[in-house]
C-alpha positions as a printed NumPy array, in Angstrom:
array([[136.538, 129.124,  86.148],
       [137.124, 132.812,  85.474],
       [139.011, 134.315,  82.536],
       [140.942, 137.569,  82.741],
       [140.417, 138.586,  79.123],
       [142.698, 141.642,  79.235],
       [145.824, 142.263,  81.312],
       [149.418, 143.374,  80.801],
       [151.593, 140.756,  82.439],
       [154.846, 142.089,  81.01 ],
       [154.499, 145.406,  82.858],
       [156.998, 145.58 ,  85.751],
       [154.331, 145.742,  88.467],
       [153.362, 142.184,  87.512],
       [156.393, 140.777,  85.695],
       [158.738, 141.333,  88.638],
       [156.717, 138.859,  90.731],
       [154.973, 136.887,  88.002],
       [155.122, 133.434,  89.602],
       [153.365, 134.707,  92.731],
       [150.9  , 136.709,  90.618],
       [149.905, 133.616,  88.674],
       [149.694, 131.519,  91.83 ],
       [147.278, 134.015,  93.364],
       [145.235, 133.984,  90.152],
       [144.964, 130.205,  90.347],
       [143.853, 130.39 ,  93.989],
       [141.177, 132.937,  93.021],
       [139.781, 130.596,  90.359],
       [141.229, 132.425,  87.355],
       [142.05 , 129.691,  84.88 ],
       [143.266, 131.729,  81.933],
       [144.654, 135.174,  81.059],
       [145.249, 137.109,  77.855],
       [148.212, 139.473,  78.023],
       [147.616, 142.391,  75.683],
       [150.107, 144.026,  73.337],
       [150.333, 147.82 ,  73.164],
       [153.445, 148.255,  70.961],
       [155.203, 146.139,  68.374],
       [158.482, 147.152,  70.005],
       [157.464, 145.416,  73.234],
       [155.576, 142.514,  71.646],
       [158.515, 140.113,  72.19 ],
       [158.154, 140.605,  75.96 ],
       [154.403, 140.018,  75.738],
       [154.992, 136.829,  73.753],
       [157.726, 135.653,  76.107],
       [155.407, 135.987,  79.074],
       [152.692, 134.016,  77.296],
       [155.226, 131.322,  76.529],
       [156.045, 130.828,  80.197],
       [152.562, 129.614,  81.13 ],
       [150.222, 127.142,  79.46 ],
       [147.199, 129.202,  80.505],
       [148.461, 132.6  ,  79.292],
       [147.833, 133.764,  75.737],
       [148.509, 137.107,  74.097],
       [147.532, 139.593,  71.414],
       [149.445, 141.726,  68.952],
       [148.648, 145.376,  68.462],
       [149.467, 149.049,  68.835],
       [147.598, 151.156,  71.386],
       [146.158, 154.402,  69.962],
       [148.558, 156.32 ,  72.214],
       [151.409, 154.813,  70.178],
       [149.966, 155.395,  66.697],
       [152.346, 158.252,  65.896],
       [155.374, 156.276,  67.085],
       [154.39 , 153.047,  65.341],
       [152.287, 154.018,  62.311],
       [150.869, 151.288,  60.105],
       [150.303, 151.575,  56.359],
       [148.608, 148.176,  56.317],
       [148.123, 145.002,  58.326],
       [151.314, 143.139,  57.318],
       [153.291, 143.599,  60.589],
       [150.27 , 142.414,  62.569],
       [149.582, 139.459,  60.281],
       [153.171, 138.27 ,  60.564],
       [153.016, 138.127,  64.355],
       [149.433, 136.823,  64.459],
       [150.624, 133.559,  62.894],
       [152.259, 132.704,  66.225],
       [150.256, 129.941,  67.993],
       [150.091, 131.964,  71.214],
       [148.609, 135.082,  69.556],
       [144.825, 134.942,  69.889],
       [143.666, 138.537,  69.301],
       [144.409, 141.752,  67.399],
       [144.941, 144.875,  69.479],
       [144.549, 146.71 ,  71.595],
       [143.675, 149.349,  69.06 ],
       [141.12 , 152.084,  68.642],
       [140.723, 155.768,  69.371],
       [141.6  , 157.826,  72.438],
       [140.62 , 161.488,  72.265],
       [140.938, 162.009,  76.023],
       [144.729, 162.181,  76.01 ],
       [145.37 , 162.442,  72.255],
       [148.964, 161.292,  72.6  ],
       [148.807, 160.629,  68.841],
       [147.029, 162.667,  66.133],
       [143.522, 161.527,  65.343],
       [144.267, 160.657,  61.668],
       [147.159, 158.42 ,  62.752],
       [144.934, 156.681,  65.294],
       [142.259, 156.091,  62.664],
       [144.706, 154.712,  60.101],
       [146.161, 152.274,  62.624],
       [142.662, 151.305,  63.773],
       [141.685, 150.394,  60.211],
       [144.889, 148.378,  59.718],
       [144.09 , 146.373,  62.842],
       [140.555, 145.784,  61.613],
       [141.895, 144.431,  58.338],
       [144.213, 142.115,  60.273],
       [141.276, 140.883,  62.356],
       [139.219, 140.341,  59.22 ],
       [141.96 , 138.347,  57.489],
       [142.935, 136.212,  60.463],
       [139.514, 135.677,  61.998],
       [140.962, 136.732,  65.359],
       [138.917, 139.099,  67.531],
       [139.631, 142.827,  67.49 ],
       [140.358, 144.282,  70.953],
       [139.098, 147.87 ,  70.955],
       [140.113, 150.719,  73.249],
       [137.877, 153.767,  72.935],
       [137.793, 156.859,  75.144],
       [135.996, 160.128,  74.423],
       [135.725, 159.014,  70.789],
       [132.36 , 157.296,  70.548],
       [131.117, 158.869,  67.304],
       [134.27 , 158.083,  65.337],
       [134.606, 154.621,  66.87 ],
       [131.073, 153.702,  65.864],
       [131.484, 155.206,  62.399],
       [134.726, 153.34 ,  61.671],
       [133.453, 150.028,  62.995],
       [130.252, 150.281,  60.964],
       [132.071, 151.34 ,  57.806],
       [134.645, 148.58 ,  58.122],
       [132.024, 145.95 ,  58.923],
       [130.434, 146.848,  55.598],
       [133.675, 145.825,  53.867],
       [133.678, 142.369,  55.433],
       [132.813, 140.785,  58.748],
       [135.091, 140.649,  61.788],
       [134.571, 139.988,  65.478],
       [135.7  , 141.859,  68.552],
       [135.262, 143.263,  72.027],
       [135.09 , 146.743,  73.495],
       [137.523, 146.313,  76.367],
       [137.293, 148.133,  79.699],
       [133.941, 149.549,  78.637],
       [133.143, 152.958,  80.145],
       [130.911, 154.33 ,  77.409],
       [127.306, 155.272,  76.881],
       [124.241, 153.15 ,  76.207],
       [124.476, 154.319,  72.598],
       [127.991, 152.91 ,  72.244],
       [126.974, 149.641,  73.885],
       [123.969, 149.299,  71.592],
       [126.1  , 149.971,  68.521],
       [128.665, 147.388,  69.588],
       [126.006, 144.77 ,  70.248],
       [124.382, 145.505,  66.893],
       [127.733, 144.773,  65.227],
       [128.024, 141.467,  67.066],
       [130.709, 142.658,  69.473],
       [131.197, 141.67 ,  73.084],
       [131.527, 144.154,  75.958],
       [134.069, 143.722,  78.747],
       [133.708, 144.896,  82.326],
       [136.707, 146.048,  84.358],
       [137.122, 147.066,  87.988],
       [135.601, 150.452,  87.14 ],
       [132.144, 148.918,  87.631],
       [132.957, 148.648,  91.359],
       [133.807, 152.336,  91.761],
       [131.434, 154.481,  93.815],
       [130.789, 156.993,  91.04 ],
       [130.022, 154.388,  88.349],
       [126.23 , 154.259,  88.703],
       [125.643, 155.252,  85.069],
       [128.083, 152.593,  83.877],
       [126.442, 149.954,  86.03 ],
       [123.104, 150.885,  84.463],
       [124.515, 150.212,  80.993],
       [125.88 , 146.831,  82.029],
       [122.53 , 145.942,  83.544],
       [121.071, 145.954,  80.031],
       [123.873, 144.115,  78.203],
       [122.82 , 140.508,  77.516],
       [124.671, 137.993,  79.669],
       [125.788, 136.103,  76.562],
       [127.749, 139.129,  75.318],
       [129.763, 139.957,  78.447],
       [133.418, 139.415,  79.326],
       [135.385, 140.349,  82.447],
       [138.925, 141.696,  82.71 ],
       [141.362, 143.459,  85.   ],
       [143.412, 145.659,  82.628],
       [146.09 , 144.889,  85.238],
       [148.149, 146.487,  86.595],
       [145.616, 149.336,  86.268],
       [142.115, 149.894,  87.661],
       [142.103, 147.609,  90.676],
       [138.521, 146.989,  91.815],
       [137.116, 147.71 ,  95.251],
       [138.374, 146.66 ,  97.824],
       [141.838, 146.759,  96.211],
       [141.816, 150.34 ,  94.917],
       [145.176, 152.015,  95.233],
       [147.059, 148.74 ,  94.77 ],
       [148.497, 147.368,  91.535],
       [145.774, 145.341,  89.875],
       [146.407, 141.675,  89.058],
       [144.473, 138.801,  87.433],
       [143.275, 137.396,  90.78 ],
       [141.232, 140.559,  91.291],
       [138.987, 139.754,  88.334],
       [137.043, 137.739,  90.912],
       [135.86 , 140.981,  92.565],
       [134.835, 142.423,  89.199],
       [132.931, 139.243,  88.343],
       [131.133, 139.316,  91.689],
       [130.132, 142.94 ,  91.14 ],
       [128.92 , 142.183,  87.617],
       [126.906, 139.229,  88.896],
       [125.232, 141.552,  91.39 ],
       [124.475, 144.066,  88.621],
       [122.968, 141.308,  86.468],
       [121.084, 139.707,  89.359],
       [122.595, 136.259,  88.839],
       [124.735, 133.996,  91.046],
       [128.474, 134.597,  90.77 ],
       [128.987, 131.02 ,  89.556],
       [126.546, 131.586,  86.691],
       [128.291, 134.83 ,  85.751],
       [131.701, 133.114,  85.768],
       [130.408, 130.254,  83.64 ],
       [128.716, 132.575,  81.138],
       [131.629, 134.972,  80.714],
       [134.072, 132.093,  80.286],
       [131.868, 130.487,  77.631],
       [131.576, 133.868,  75.912],
       [135.354, 134.178,  75.942],
       [135.883, 130.83 ,  74.237],
       [133.169, 131.635,  71.704],
       [134.99 , 134.856,  70.763],
       [138.636, 133.815,  71.196],
       [138.355, 130.68 ,  69.089],
       [142.121, 130.107,  68.88 ],
       [142.421, 129.573,  72.634],
       [142.583, 125.983,  73.837],
       [140.332, 125.255,  76.774],
       [142.265, 124.29 ,  79.921],
       [142.068, 120.6  ,  80.732]])
């Protein structure tokens, strides 16, 4: 079984044909998906989608792009929604200095509020970081010193230094379709050194479709191509990679019930 640990099923590219999307995922061997929240305003749609399928779960969080629109002064709004039985993670949250759609201080304040929510609930933190490695590492290390929490760097595209820092903190690292792109040699080299027991796979659907699906809307079924590419990078059979990443997922996302 494969797990798509990060997708956005409520986005129109998927939601408009969701029954067929989930059928194709099943055919591809994808047994479970986590649909990720990016705004509190749209969380009800995320939760509704998770409620439609036994094998779909969700998170609650505010993407760093939305930090100025939905600022947090503390974790309370996240904690309230995290009590829902279908909510299994906190985020996505973090820092994005590539686009800077929100001011950096607002991103950092929201990031810390999400970390506090993860700490209090025991749910994993789902981290988005782009062009912000130094501040991401600094905040994670500082906050870890205040009390332990778990998490994953989703759609990892960073440096060996960022990967090493995440692993040192006990985090997991998630591979997306970007590892299949022609110009991703440096990224593949980083993943080659990440221990198998700390890896997850994801689509970030409907974005970042892997080869040979580039140019199409991504969907959970395509995590199979990402898993195959990651298995090749790691030098292990695809079945072993699928088994390991699924076990890693359940070890991190402890609130998720294993499919029967």
